[in-house]
N, C-alpha and C positions, 0 to 999 in steps of 0.2 A: 292562128297567128303566132309567130315566133320572133317578133321584133325585139331588139335589145335596148337596154338603157342607153347604150352608146349611140344607137341609131336615133333614139328620141332626142338626144342632146344635139346630134348633128342636124337633124331636121329643124329643131327649134332655132338653132343658130342661123341656118339658111333663111328661115322665115324672118328672123329679126333683121338680118343684113340685106335681104332681098337679092342675094348674090352668093354663088358657090365660091367664087374667088375670095371675097371678103370673109366668108365663113371659114374657108380653109386657113386663111392667115390667122384668124383669131383662135382657131382650134389647133394651130401648129401641125396641120396635116397637109399633104399634097392635095392639089385640086382633083386629080383622078381618084384618089382614095375617098374624098368626100362624095364625088359623083357616084362611085360604086355603092357606097353605103346608102346614099339617097335613093338610088334605083332599087336596091334590095328592100328598103323600107316601103317604097311605092308598090313594089310587086306583091305586097301582102294586102293591098286594098284594090277593090274593083273600081273604085271611084278615083279620079285623078286628084292628087294633092297639089300639083303644080303644073304649069304649062310653060313652054319656052316658045316665044313668038320672036322671030328674028334671032337676036342674041340676048334678049331680055327675058328674065325669069318672072313669072307671075304666080302668086299663090292663089289657089281656088278658094271659094267659100268653105268647102269641105276641109281643105288643108288648114285654113285659119282656125276652124273648130278643133281639129286635131292638135294644132300647135298650142291652143289654150289648155287643152287637157295635158299635153306633154309638159307644159310649164308647171302645172300644179303637181304632176307626178314627180318631176325633178326636185321641186321645192320640198316636197314631203320627204323624199329620199335624203336630201341634204339635212333636213331636220332630224332624221334618224341618226345621222352621223354626229350632228352637233350635240344631241341629247346624250348619246353614248360617250362622247368625249367629255361632256360636262360632268357626267356621273363618275368618270374616271379622274376628274380633277384637272382636266386639260381642255381649255376653250380653244377651238380652232375654227377656221372658216375665213371668209372674206368680209371686210367692212368696206362698203362702196360709198364714197362721198364725192359730190361735185360742188365746187366752190367758185363763186364769183371771184374775179382776178385779185381784187384787193384783200379778199379773204385769206390769201396766202400769208398775211401778216398776223392772222388770228388763229386759224385752225391748228397749226402745228403745236402750239402751246396747250391745246385741249386734247391733244392725241398722245403726246410723249409718255406720260406716266402710264396711260392705259395700255399702249403697245408694249412698253417695257415689262409690264406685269403679265402680259398675255402674248408670249413670244410665238404662239401657234397661230395667231391671227395675221392674215395678209391684208395690208391696206391698199385699196385702189382709190387714189385721190386724183381727180381731174380738176385742174385749175384752168378755167376758161371764161368766156364772156357770159353775161347774165342770160342771154337768149338761149345759149346751149345748155346752161345749167337747168333752166326751166323745162327745156325739151326733154332732157334726161329724166327729170322728175315726172313729167307727164307720161313718158313711155315706161315708167316703173323700172328703169334700168339701174337705179341707185337706192341705197338705204336712206340717205339724207342729202339735202341741198343746204349749203351755207349761203345765205343772202342777207342783204340789209333792208330790203323792202319786200313786203308780202306780194307775190304775184296776183294779178287779177284773175278772176274766174276759175280759181282752183280751190277745192275744199281741202284744206291742210290742217295739220297740227304743228305746234312749234315748241321749241325750247329756247328761250332768250339766253344769249351769252354775254354780250358787252355792247356798250354804246358805240355808235359810229359817228364821230364828230368831224364835221366838214368845215374847213376854214379857207379864207382867201389867202393864197400863198404867192410870194414873189421872190425873185433873186435880189431885190432891192429892199432896204429897211423902210423906205418911205413910199407912200402911195403915189403912183404915177398914172394919172387918168388916161394918158395916151396909150398905155400898154394894151396890146391885143389880149383877148380872152382865149384861153386854150380849153377846148371841150373834149370829153370822151366821145366815143362813137354812139350812134343811135342805139337805144335799148339799155344802155348802162344806167344803173341807179344813180351814180354820181352825175352823169349828164342830165338826168331828170331833175335832180336837186338843184343843179346849177341853172338850168333853164327856168325852173320855177322861181328861184331867188331873183334873177335879173328881170323876169317878167313882172314880178310883184313890185320891184323897186324902180321900175321905169328908168333904168340907167341909160345914159347916152349910148347910142349905137357905136360899137367899136368893131374893128376887124376881128374875125373869128378864125381860129385854127382848130382842126379836129384830128385827134390821134386815137389809136385803137387799143391802148393799154395804159394803166395807171403809171407804170414805169416809164413809158414813152413820154407821158405828160410831165412827169417829174423831171426828167432829163431836159425837156424843152424849157421848162421854167427855170432850171438851174443855168441854162445857156443864155437866158435873157430873152427868149422869143416871145414871152408873154406871161400873164398871170393866170392862175386857175384856182377854182375851189376844189380842194383836195382832202382826202381823209387824213386826219392827224396820225393815225396808227402807222402809216407807211412812210413817214418822213422824219422819224426821231433823229436818226444819225445826221441827216442834212441840216436839221435845226441846230444840233449841237455844234456841227462844223461850220455854221454860219454860211452854208451854201443857199439856204432858203430862210425866209422870214415870213412870219404870220402878220398880216396887216389887220389892225383893228378895224372892224367893219360893222356897220349897223345890222342887227339881227343875225349875226353869225357868232358862234357856229350853228349850222343846221345839224340837228342830231337825230339819227335813226337808230336802229338796233340791229347788230349782227345776231342772226338766229339760225338754228338748225330747224329745217322744216321737212316734213314727210307727208305723203298722201294720207288723208283721213280714211280710216278703215283698212289701211294696208296691213298685211300680216307680217309683222316685223320678225326677222330672223333672231335666233338666240344671241348671235354675235351683236347685231344691231341693238337689241334690248339690253345687253350687258354694257354697251357703250353709253346708251342713254341713262342707265342707272348710275354709271360712273360720273357722267356729266352733272347729274342732279346732286350727287353726293359731294363732288369735288370742285364744282364751279367757283364758289366763293373763295376757296383756298387758292385756286389758280389765278383768279383775278388779283388777290392780294400779293401773291408771290411774283407773278410775271408781268402784271400790268399796273403796278402802283404808280409809276411815273405818268401813265396815261390817264388814270382816273383822277389824279391830283392836278392835271393841267387845266388851267382856266383860260 
Protein backbone atom coordinates (compact mmCIF):
# COMPACT_ATOMS: atom_id res chain seq x y z
CA UNK A 1 0.00 0.00 0.00
CA UNK A 2 1.21 3.50 -0.85
CA UNK A 3 -1.43 5.88 0.49
CA UNK A 4 -0.30 9.33 1.55
CA UNK A 5 -0.92 11.47 4.62
CA UNK A 6 -2.88 13.81 2.37
CA UNK A 7 -5.19 10.97 1.37
CA UNK A 8 -5.71 10.03 5.01
CA UNK A 9 -6.64 13.63 5.78
CA UNK A 10 -9.09 13.78 2.87
CA UNK A 11 -10.71 10.45 3.75
CA UNK A 12 -11.07 11.46 7.42
CA UNK A 13 -12.70 14.77 6.46
CA UNK A 14 -15.14 13.00 4.12
CA UNK A 15 -16.09 10.62 6.93
CA UNK A 16 -16.57 13.50 9.38
CA UNK A 17 -18.74 15.49 6.98
CA UNK A 18 -20.49 12.52 5.33
CA UNK A 19 -20.19 14.49 2.12
CA UNK A 20 -17.56 15.01 -0.58
CA UNK A 21 -18.92 18.50 -1.27
CA UNK A 22 -18.69 19.64 2.36
CA UNK A 23 -15.27 18.03 2.75
CA UNK A 24 -13.96 19.84 -0.34
CA UNK A 25 -15.17 23.18 1.07
CA UNK A 26 -13.38 22.66 4.39
CA UNK A 27 -10.21 21.42 2.68
CA UNK A 28 -10.23 24.32 0.16
CA UNK A 29 -10.09 21.80 -2.68
CA UNK A 30 -12.28 21.31 -5.71
CA UNK A 31 -14.87 18.55 -5.50
CA UNK A 32 -13.31 16.59 -8.41
CA UNK A 33 -9.88 16.74 -6.72
CA UNK A 34 -11.33 15.29 -3.50
CA UNK A 35 -13.17 12.59 -5.46
CA UNK A 36 -9.98 11.57 -7.29
CA UNK A 37 -7.94 11.32 -4.09
CA UNK A 38 -10.75 9.40 -2.40
CA UNK A 39 -10.85 6.92 -5.29
CA UNK A 40 -7.06 6.53 -5.24
CA UNK A 41 -7.25 5.80 -1.51
CA UNK A 42 -10.07 3.28 -2.00
CA UNK A 43 -8.14 1.50 -4.80
CA UNK A 44 -5.57 0.37 -2.23
CA UNK A 45 -8.15 -1.69 -0.33
CA UNK A 46 -10.07 -4.77 -1.47
CA UNK A 47 -12.89 -3.98 0.96
CA UNK A 48 -15.15 -0.96 0.29
CA UNK A 49 -14.56 2.05 2.51
CA UNK A 50 -17.77 3.78 1.40
CA UNK A 51 -20.83 3.33 -0.77
CA UNK A 52 -22.88 5.79 -2.79
CA UNK A 53 -26.60 5.02 -2.84
CA UNK A 54 -28.54 7.39 -5.03
CA UNK A 55 -26.63 10.62 -4.41
CA UNK A 56 -25.91 9.92 -0.72
CA UNK A 57 -22.55 8.74 0.59
CA UNK A 58 -22.41 6.05 3.30
CA UNK A 59 -19.27 4.98 5.18
CA UNK A 60 -18.98 1.20 5.62
CA UNK A 61 -18.08 -0.40 8.95
CA UNK A 62 -14.61 -1.08 7.54
CA UNK A 63 -14.33 2.56 6.46
CA UNK A 64 -15.25 3.71 9.96
CA UNK A 65 -12.48 1.54 11.43
CA UNK A 66 -9.95 2.96 8.96
CA UNK A 67 -11.14 6.50 9.80
CA UNK A 68 -10.46 5.91 13.51
CA UNK A 69 -6.93 4.78 12.70
CA UNK A 70 -6.45 7.74 10.33
CA UNK A 71 -7.54 10.12 13.09
CA UNK A 72 -4.94 8.70 15.48
CA UNK A 73 -2.21 8.80 12.85
CA UNK A 74 -2.90 12.44 11.97
CA UNK A 75 -3.07 13.38 15.66
CA UNK A 76 0.35 11.80 16.29
CA UNK A 77 1.83 13.55 13.25
CA UNK A 78 0.52 16.86 14.58
CA UNK A 79 2.07 16.09 17.95
CA UNK A 80 5.45 15.57 16.23
CA UNK A 81 5.13 19.05 14.72
CA UNK A 82 4.02 20.58 18.02
CA UNK A 83 6.90 18.97 19.93
CA UNK A 84 9.44 20.11 17.34
CA UNK A 85 8.15 23.67 17.47
CA UNK A 86 8.02 23.63 21.27
CA UNK A 87 11.67 22.59 21.48
CA UNK A 88 12.58 25.36 19.07
CA UNK A 89 10.81 27.85 21.35
CA UNK A 90 7.80 28.43 19.08
CA UNK A 91 4.36 27.08 19.98
CA UNK A 92 2.16 26.63 16.92
CA UNK A 93 -1.04 24.84 16.06
CA UNK A 94 -4.79 25.31 16.47
CA UNK A 95 -6.77 25.96 19.63
CA UNK A 96 -10.41 24.98 19.07
CA UNK A 97 -13.07 26.27 21.46
CA UNK A 98 -16.86 26.21 21.18
CA UNK A 99 -18.71 28.68 23.41
CA UNK A 100 -22.33 29.12 24.40
CA UNK A 101 -23.52 32.45 23.02
CA UNK A 102 -23.29 34.51 26.22
CA UNK A 103 -19.75 33.23 26.66
CA UNK A 104 -18.67 35.77 24.04
CA UNK A 105 -18.60 38.30 26.91
CA UNK A 106 -16.20 36.04 28.85
CA UNK A 107 -13.82 34.03 26.70
CA UNK A 108 -12.02 36.88 24.81
CA UNK A 109 -10.55 38.17 28.09
CA UNK A 110 -9.16 34.72 28.87
CA UNK A 111 -7.57 34.47 25.41
CA UNK A 112 -6.01 37.87 24.72
CA UNK A 113 -2.72 37.52 26.61
CA UNK A 114 -2.22 33.86 25.67
CA UNK A 115 -2.61 34.55 21.95
CA UNK A 116 -0.46 37.68 22.05
CA UNK A 117 2.37 35.66 23.62
CA UNK A 118 1.93 32.76 21.18
CA UNK A 119 1.55 34.32 17.76
CA UNK A 120 1.98 30.94 16.05
CA UNK A 121 -1.30 29.64 17.45
CA UNK A 122 -4.45 29.91 15.36
CA UNK A 123 -7.71 30.25 17.29
CA UNK A 124 -10.88 28.57 16.04
CA UNK A 125 -13.70 29.96 18.20
CA UNK A 126 -17.29 28.98 17.47
CA UNK A 127 -19.89 31.00 19.40
CA UNK A 128 -23.20 29.19 19.06
CA UNK A 129 -26.12 27.77 21.02
CA UNK A 130 -25.60 25.31 23.86
CA UNK A 131 -26.94 22.32 21.91
CA UNK A 132 -24.34 22.74 19.15
CA UNK A 133 -21.58 23.35 21.71
CA UNK A 134 -22.33 20.04 23.42
CA UNK A 135 -22.58 18.22 20.09
CA UNK A 136 -19.12 19.49 19.08
CA UNK A 137 -17.81 18.27 22.43
CA UNK A 138 -19.40 14.83 22.03
CA UNK A 139 -17.94 14.50 18.53
CA UNK A 140 -14.47 15.38 19.87
CA UNK A 141 -14.23 18.22 17.32
CA UNK A 142 -12.91 20.79 19.81
CA UNK A 143 -10.36 21.15 22.58
CA UNK A 144 -12.66 22.90 25.05
CA UNK A 145 -16.28 23.96 25.44
CA UNK A 146 -17.27 27.05 27.42
CA UNK A 147 -20.58 26.50 29.23
CA UNK A 148 -22.32 27.69 32.38
CA UNK A 149 -24.02 24.39 33.23
CA UNK A 150 -22.45 20.92 33.14
CA UNK A 151 -24.13 18.81 30.43
CA UNK A 152 -25.95 15.64 31.45
CA UNK A 153 -24.61 12.16 30.71
CA UNK A 154 -21.13 13.30 29.72
CA UNK A 155 -17.97 12.35 31.58
CA UNK A 156 -16.00 15.59 31.60
CA UNK A 157 -13.25 17.50 33.33
CA UNK A 158 -13.50 21.21 34.02
CA UNK A 159 -11.71 24.42 34.89
CA UNK A 160 -13.92 27.04 36.57
CA UNK A 161 -13.52 30.61 35.27
CA UNK A 162 -16.08 33.06 36.67
CA UNK A 163 -19.55 33.27 38.22
CA UNK A 164 -22.52 33.62 35.89
CA UNK A 165 -25.03 35.90 37.67
CA UNK A 166 -28.59 36.04 36.34
CA UNK A 167 -30.89 38.95 37.27
CA UNK A 168 -34.40 40.04 36.33
CA UNK A 169 -33.93 42.90 33.86
CA UNK A 170 -36.36 45.51 32.54
CA UNK A 171 -36.40 48.72 30.53
CA UNK A 172 -38.29 50.30 33.44
CA UNK A 173 -36.82 51.06 36.86
CA UNK A 174 -39.98 49.85 38.65
CA UNK A 175 -41.48 46.36 38.67
CA UNK A 176 -44.47 45.96 36.35
CA UNK A 177 -46.22 42.63 36.89
CA UNK A 178 -48.11 42.91 33.61
CA UNK A 179 -44.95 42.83 31.48
CA UNK A 180 -44.52 39.68 29.39
CA UNK A 181 -41.55 37.41 30.07
CA UNK A 182 -38.98 36.96 27.32
CA UNK A 183 -37.28 33.56 27.19
CA UNK A 184 -34.31 32.14 25.31
CA UNK A 185 -34.77 29.14 23.03
CA UNK A 186 -35.14 25.54 24.24
CA UNK A 187 -31.80 24.07 25.31
CA UNK A 188 -30.34 27.37 26.50
CA UNK A 189 -28.89 27.32 30.02
CA UNK A 190 -30.44 30.76 30.64
CA UNK A 191 -33.83 29.40 29.53
CA UNK A 192 -33.49 26.47 31.97
CA UNK A 193 -32.59 28.79 34.85
CA UNK A 194 -35.53 31.08 34.07
CA UNK A 195 -38.03 28.21 33.82
CA UNK A 196 -36.76 26.75 37.08
CA UNK A 197 -37.02 30.10 38.85
CA UNK A 198 -40.60 30.85 37.77
CA UNK A 199 -41.64 27.24 38.32
CA UNK A 200 -40.32 27.40 41.89
CA UNK A 201 -41.87 30.77 42.67
CA UNK A 202 -45.32 29.97 41.27
CA UNK A 203 -45.57 33.36 39.61
CA UNK A 204 -48.77 34.43 37.88
CA UNK A 205 -49.00 33.20 34.32
CA UNK A 206 -47.90 35.89 31.92
CA UNK A 207 -47.56 36.09 28.16
CA UNK A 208 -44.26 34.60 26.97
CA UNK A 209 -42.01 35.58 24.11
CA UNK A 210 -39.17 33.36 22.87
CA UNK A 211 -36.02 34.58 21.11
CA UNK A 212 -32.97 32.70 19.91
CA UNK A 213 -30.02 34.71 21.22
CA UNK A 214 -29.01 36.70 24.28
CA UNK A 215 -28.49 39.78 22.08
CA UNK A 216 -32.01 39.48 20.66
CA UNK A 217 -33.47 39.19 24.17
CA UNK A 218 -31.49 42.24 25.30
CA UNK A 219 -32.72 44.38 22.43
CA UNK A 220 -36.30 43.24 23.01
CA UNK A 221 -36.12 44.20 26.69
CA UNK A 222 -34.62 47.59 25.80
CA UNK A 223 -37.50 48.14 23.37
CA UNK A 224 -39.99 47.47 26.18
CA UNK A 225 -41.39 44.20 24.82
CA UNK A 226 -41.00 42.49 28.18
CA UNK A 227 -38.74 41.55 31.06
CA UNK A 228 -36.23 38.72 31.18
CA UNK A 229 -33.77 36.98 33.48
CA UNK A 230 -30.42 37.74 31.88
CA UNK A 231 -26.70 37.28 32.56
CA UNK A 232 -25.23 40.39 34.17
CA UNK A 233 -22.00 39.99 32.22
CA UNK A 234 -23.67 40.93 28.92
CA UNK A 235 -25.46 44.14 29.97
CA UNK A 236 -22.78 46.36 31.56
CA UNK A 237 -23.04 49.21 29.04
CA UNK A 238 -26.83 49.14 28.98
CA UNK A 239 -26.95 49.46 32.78
CA UNK A 240 -24.53 52.39 32.72
CA UNK A 241 -26.55 54.08 29.96
CA UNK A 242 -29.83 53.44 31.85
CA UNK A 243 -31.28 51.51 28.95
CA UNK A 244 -31.79 48.56 31.31
CA UNK A 245 -32.51 48.24 35.01
CA UNK A 246 -32.08 45.33 37.39
CA UNK A 247 -35.26 44.72 39.37
CA UNK A 248 -34.74 43.61 43.00
CA UNK A 249 -36.37 40.18 43.09
CA UNK A 250 -36.67 37.42 45.66
CA UNK A 251 -33.96 34.72 45.36
CA UNK A 252 -32.16 36.48 42.51
CA UNK A 253 -29.51 36.48 41.25
CA UNK A 254 -29.31 32.84 40.25
CA UNK A 255 -25.61 32.05 40.08
CA UNK A 256 -23.92 29.35 38.01
CA UNK A 257 -20.31 29.10 36.85
CA UNK A 258 -18.71 29.72 33.49
CA UNK A 259 -16.32 26.84 32.97
CA UNK A 260 -14.07 25.30 30.35
CA UNK A 261 -14.89 21.62 29.96
CA UNK A 262 -13.35 18.79 27.97
CA UNK A 263 -13.98 15.07 27.62
CA UNK A 264 -12.49 13.00 30.41
CA UNK A 265 -9.65 10.87 29.09
CA UNK A 266 -9.17 13.06 26.01
CA UNK A 267 -5.60 13.26 24.75
CA UNK A 268 -5.08 17.00 25.01
CA UNK A 269 -2.84 18.53 22.34
CA UNK A 270 0.27 20.47 23.41
CA UNK A 271 -1.44 23.73 22.38
CA UNK A 272 -4.55 22.94 24.45
CA UNK A 273 -2.40 21.90 27.40
CA UNK A 274 -0.42 25.13 27.16
CA UNK A 275 -3.67 27.10 27.22
CA UNK A 276 -4.96 25.18 30.22
CA UNK A 277 -1.69 25.83 32.07
CA UNK A 278 -2.00 29.53 31.22
CA UNK A 279 -5.58 29.70 32.54
CA UNK A 280 -4.62 28.05 35.81
CA UNK A 281 -1.70 30.41 36.26
CA UNK A 282 -3.38 33.66 35.17
CA UNK A 283 -7.08 33.21 36.00
CA UNK A 284 -7.14 35.25 39.21
CA UNK A 285 -5.08 38.02 37.63
CA UNK A 286 -7.51 38.22 34.69
CA UNK A 287 -10.50 38.32 37.04
CA UNK A 288 -8.99 41.17 39.06
CA UNK A 289 -7.97 43.16 35.99
CA UNK A 290 -10.87 42.59 33.57
CA UNK A 291 -13.85 41.71 35.74
CA UNK A 292 -13.51 43.83 38.88
CA UNK A 293 -16.81 45.65 38.24
CA UNK A 294 -18.57 42.33 37.76
CA UNK A 295 -17.24 40.66 40.89
CA UNK A 296 -18.14 43.70 43.02
CA UNK A 297 -21.71 44.01 41.69
CA UNK A 298 -24.25 42.96 44.32
